[in-house]
C-alpha positions in Angstrom: 14.8 23.1 0.4 16.3 24.4 3.6 19.8 22.9 4.6 18.1 21.7 7.9 15.5 19.8 6.0 18.0 18.6 3.6 20.4 17.2 6.1 17.3 15.8 7.8 16.4 14.0 4.9 20.3 12.9 4.0 20.9 11.6 7.4 17.3 9.6 7.2 18.6 7.8 4.2 22.4 7.5 5.1 23.2 8.1 8.9 26.9 6.9 8.6 29.2 9.6 7.8 32.6 9.2 6.7 35.1 11.3 8.8 38.3 11.3 6.5 41.4 12.2 8.4 44.0 11.2 5.6 44.5 10.2 2.0 44.2 6.4 2.8 40.7 7.2 4.3 39.7 9.4 1.5 40.1 6.7 -1.0 38.1 4.4 1.3 35.5 7.0 1.5 34.9 7.4 -2.3 33.9 4.0 -2.6 31.3 3.8 0.3 27.9 4.1 0.4 28.2 7.1 2.8 26.5 10.1 1.3 28.3 12.9 3.5 31.9 13.1 4.4 33.3 15.0 7.0 36.8 16.1 5.6 39.2 16.5 8.6 42.7 17.0 6.8 44.1 18.8 4.2 46.1 22.6 3.7 45.0 25.5 1.6 47.2 24.0 -1.1 45.4 20.7 -1.6 41.7 21.3 -0.1 40.2 22.2 -3.5 41.5 19.0 -4.7 40.5 16.9 -1.7 36.6 18.3 -2.2 36.8 17.8 -5.9 37.7 14.0 -5.5 34.7 13.6 -2.8 32.1 15.7 -5.2 33.2 13.7 -8.3 32.3 10.6 -6.3 28.7 12.1 -5.5 29.6 12.9 -1.9 28.0 15.6 0.5 31.4 17.4 1.8 31.6 19.1 4.8 35.0 20.7 5.6 36.3 21.0 9.1 37.7 24.6 8.8 39.7 24.5 12.3 41.9 21.4 10.7 43.0 22.6 7.5 46.4 23.7 7.6 47.2 27.3 6.5 43.5 28.6 7.5 43.2 30.7 10.7 39.9 30.2 12.5 38.7 33.3 11.1 35.8 34.3 8.6 38.2 34.8 5.8 38.7 30.9 5.9 34.8 30.4 5.1 35.1 32.7 2.4 38.0 31.0 1.1 36.2 27.4 1.3 33.2 28.9 -0.4 35.2 30.7 -3.3 37.8 27.9 -3.8 36.2 24.7 -3.2 33.2 22.9 -4.1 32.4 22.0 -0.7 28.7 22.0 0.8 29.6 23.3 4.0 31.7 23.6 7.3 32.3 22.2 10.2 33.9 24.5 13.1 34.1 24.4 17.2 34.1 28.3 16.6 30.5 29.7 17.0 31.1 32.6 15.0 32.6 30.8 12.1 29.5 28.8 11.8 27.5 31.7 12.2 29.1 33.3 9.1 29.3 30.2 7.1 25.5 29.9 7.2 25.0 33.7 6.4 27.3 32.8 3.3 24.9 30.2 2.1 27.0 27.2 3.4 25.7 24.1 5.3 26.9 24.1 8.7 28.1 21.9 11.4 28.8 23.3 15.2 30.8 20.7 16.9 31.1 20.1 20.6 33.6 18.2 22.6 31.3 17.5 26.0 33.5 16.8 28.3 31.9 18.3 31.5 28.6 19.9 32.6 29.7 23.6 31.8 30.4 22.1 28.1 26.9 20.5 28.4 25.3 24.1 29.2 27.6 25.7 26.6 25.9 23.9 24.1 22.5 24.0 25.2 22.7 27.9 24.9 24.4 27.6 21.6 21.7 25.6 20.3 19.3 28.1 21.5 20.9 30.5 19.2 19.8 28.9 15.8 23.2 29.4 14.1 23.8 25.9 12.9 22.0 23.5 10.5 23.4 20.5 12.8 25.4 19.8 15.6 28.0 17.1 16.2 28.6 16.0 19.9 31.7 14.2 20.7 32.3 11.5 22.3 29.5 9.4 20.6 29.5 6.9 23.6 27.4 8.8 25.9 23.8 7.7 24.9 22.3 9.2 28.1 24.0 12.6 27.0 22.7 12.3 23.3 19.2 11.6 24.4 19.3 14.9 26.8 20.7 16.8 23.9 18.3 15.3 21.5 15.1 15.9 23.5 15.6 20.0 23.5 17.5 20.4 20.1 15.4 20.9 17.2 18.0 20.3 14.5 20.1 17.3 13.5 22.2 15.9 16.1 25.2 13.8 14.8 27.3 11.8 17.2 31.0 11.4 16.6 34.1 9.9 18.0 34.9 6.3 19.6 32.7 4.9 17.3 33.9 1.0 16.9 31.4 -1.2 15.8 27.7 -1.6 14.6 26.5 -1.7 18.2 28.1 1.9 18.9 26.0 3.0 15.9 23.2 1.5 17.1 23.0 2.8 20.5 23.9 6.6 19.3 21.0 6.1 16.7 18.6 4.9 19.3 19.5 7.5 21.8 18.1 10.2 19.4 21.4 11.2 17.1 20.1 11.4 13.5 23.5 10.5 12.2 26.8 9.2 13.3 30.4 10.2 12.1 33.7 7.9 12.3 37.0 8.0 11.2 36.6 4.0 11.6 36.5 2.6 8.0 34.9 -0.6 9.2 31.7 0.7 10.2 31.3 3.3 7.2 29.6 0.4 5.1 27.3 -1.0 7.8 
């Protein structure tokens, strides 16, 4: 099964993604029903251990390579993650990193901060290249924008950022997002 099909099936079954930014969040995520975890912290000395804890709990783990201390936003960071951890894939804001990771057989998430119309157009152009298995758009509290993107995007769209309650999750999903990522522990078991 191709990564995109696997991701779509996973998000259908479990649309809430635990986005973990510290040790406390990691411990909570280990005991949630969230099947996918976005690892948003760590360093080159502990990232393998953090990933292993999540994998041992049966989670699909995506490492945000831009946020791992000691790794540069270069292709070698992807190689490091692939060779030294059990991560299923990576997240990055850098298209070249995402493209390289996909070529290396990892699942990929291209993250976009949609702050203006230029960012929206860049997102649209990137989607047309087809280099990521899924995209994450931030902030999630923009139902009209989520709908616009999902109308032309053929890969899973994840909405992240500023999710505070069930209503935010439902609104993002009703707007076309296949999944919602959040660092807010209170929404992980909804």
